[in-house]
N, C-alpha and C positions, 0 to 999 in steps of 0.2 A: 206558295207551294214551290219546290224544286222543279228542275226540269224533268230530274228521273221520276220523282212522284209524278209529276203530270203524263209522263208516258205510261206510267203503271197503271193510273187512273183509266187512261183511253184504252189501254190493253186490256183491260178488265170491262169497259163499256162494250169493246169491240165482242169479247166473248160472250157478254149476256146477249149480245143480238144473235149471235151463232147459235146459242142456247135455246133463245127463245123459239128461231126459225126452226130448228130440229124439234122441237115439242109441237111444233104447229100441226094440223092434220093436211096440210097443203100451204100452198104459196100464198102470203099474207101482205096487206097492203103496208107502206110507210106509215101512214096513218095509226094503224093498229099496232106495227110495231112500236111507234114513240106511245101509244097509250098504255100498251103493256109494260113498258119500262120505265115511264114517266120522265122522258127526257122530252127536250124540245124539238120541233119538227126540225128546227135548222140542223140542231145536232145530229140527228139520225141520220138526215141526209149526207151529212158530211161523213158519218161513219159507214154507211153504206155505200157511199161513194169509194172509199178506201179499200172495205171487203171485195167488190167488185175488180177494183184495180189487182186486188194482189189474187184474184181468180177463185175467191172463197164464198162467193152471192153470184146468185144469177139473178136476171130480172127479166121477165117477159115484156117483148116489145110491144104486146099491145095492150094488155092489161095492167101493167105497171106493177105486176105483184112480184114479191123477192122469195128467193128460197136458197138452200144451202146446195153449194156446187158440187160437182162429182168429186173433186179434190177432198172437201170436209168428208164427205161419205166415206171415202177409202182410206182417210186417217182414221176414222170413227170405228172402221171396220178391224184396222192395223192393230188398234189399241185393245179391242176386243178379243185378238187373236191371241196375242202375245204377251197381256200383262194381267196381272193380278189373279181373278179367279180361274184364268184359263187353263190352269193344272188341273183344277178341280172339275172342271167341265171334261176336262179330256179323260180324268179317271172313271167319270160316270160312263162316257161314251165304251169305253175299255171292259168297264164290266158288263155293259148290255150285250158287247159285241160276244164276249166268252160265253154268255149265255144263250144268246140267239144261235151265234154261228157265223152271222152273217154281217157285210158291212153295215156301218151306223154313223150317220152323220149329222153335226149341228149347224143350221143354216138361219140366214136372217135375209130380211128384204135388202136390196141395194139397185135404186132406181127401179126398172122394168124387169130386173132378172133377180134370180135367188143367188148368194153367195155362201158357199160354203166356209164357215167361220173354223171347223174342226171336223176330221174325218178319220174313223180308225177302220181300217181294212179287214176282211176276213183272210184266215191261211188259205182257202180255197184257191187253186190254181185260176179257177173261171171266174172272173171278177172285172168290176168296172174301175180303172184306175183314175182318180180324180184328187187333185190337190187341195188342201185348203186355199181358197182364194179364188177357185175355181167358180163360173159362173154358170146357171142352168136356166133354162126360161119357166116364166110364172106357172103360163097356163097348162102346161103338159109334164109339171113336175108334183110329186106329193106335197114338197116342202111349199113351193109355191102357191098350189092351191088352199092349203091351210092358211098361209101366211096372208093370201090374197083374202080371203073369206073372212078375217079378224079385222082388216082396215075398218074405219070410219065410213059408213053409207057414200057418201059424197065423194071422197076418195076413191073408194073402192069401184065406183060408176065411172068415173074420171079414167081410171086405169083399164077398166074393160072396154070401156069405147076405144082407147088410144091403144091397145094392145097389139101387135101383126100377129094374129093367130096362125101362124106358120104350122103346116101339117108335117111333122117329123115322123109319123109311122101312119098306118092306115086308121089307127087308134086315137089319134090326137083330137080333142076336141077343138073345132075351127069356127064354129058358130056360136054368136054371143049370147043368145038368150039361152042357150045348151050350157055355156059356161055357167051362166048365173044361177042356173037350176042345180049344178054341181056344187057351188061353193054354198049354196045355202043348204044343201045336204052335208057338207062337209062341216061348216058352222055349228049346225045340230047336234051333229054326233061326235066333234070333237076328234075326227079323223078324216085324214083325206088318201085318198088310193088312186094310186098310178098303175094301170095295168098294161104296159107297152104302151104308152102313150108319148114317150119322148125317145125312147129307143125300141126296137122291136126285140123281144126276148127278155125286158130287163122289167121286173115290177117292183114297185115300193110302197109302203105306209108311212104316213106321218102323224104326229100329234103336234098341237102347239105348246109351246112353254109360256103359260100366261104369267103376267105379273099383276095381274087381278082378273077380278069376272070377265071384263070384257076385251082387254087388251092383250094380244100374243107379242110377244119380242122377239120369238125365235120359234123353229120346230127342231123337233129330235125326229129322223125317219132312218128305215130298217132299209135294203135294197137287195135283191138277189136275181139270178136269172132263172128263167122258168124251166129252163133244164133241170136245176137241181132241186127249185122248192116251188110248190104251190101256193097261190094267192090267200086259201085258207091257212096254210101253213104258217104265214107270217101274221095274219090277224090273231091267230093265237096268243102271239106275244104283246097285243095291245094292252093291255093290264102293265107290262113291264115298261115299256114306253112312256108310259102315264106317268108310273114312279120315278123314271130318271129323268123327265121333263120336271116334275114338281120339284126334284133336288137342284137341277139346272136352274128353276125359277129362282131359288133362294141366293143363286149365286147373282144375278143380276139384280135384285131388288137389295141385297148388301151394297 
């Protein structure tokens, strides 16, 4: 095998490691990685060491489990924001905003936050300006709650226990048991509500973008100031949000 072919093979193996880590429900061990990829432990140890040196993989100091680094998550988000079906997703948001008359956005999980993949603003002068790439908290945003509710139970519990439940307004849920109850309701009805929990005077609802029956890959939300819209007004558009979410899901499956 030539040096070039060896380099290519090493690059592919490194990518397969990152791919496997990204598909896991949480940090995983070197033994599990080696077994999943059919690689000797010595080879896996070398690949992981190289990926950690490059800042692409992190390892817990105490449990020796591995996960993708924030650098990898940022790369994945940039790909989703700017390539392939991004234009189709943007068109779906534009159609939704035209029908509802309020700002709509497409979001995903990014560590312990929600990141905006895309956002289409309303033409009203009273609105909240956020650019794609902006982050908002999980526990007090409609998108955050719907995405958190569809995480696998073990990962969801780990995140609930570790999230700093900061109070952003008098309506913010800061009790972990109350958050668990809210997430159970959210998952059951396929709908999350943010009633001035992140910013006083701003309401929002969100629905999941489902890859299959149990997995949500993103969320679509609409938000508006209470001075212009009541919560019941937004809830009337839930069927439209679900239709947009179904069409958006097709772009992720493709």
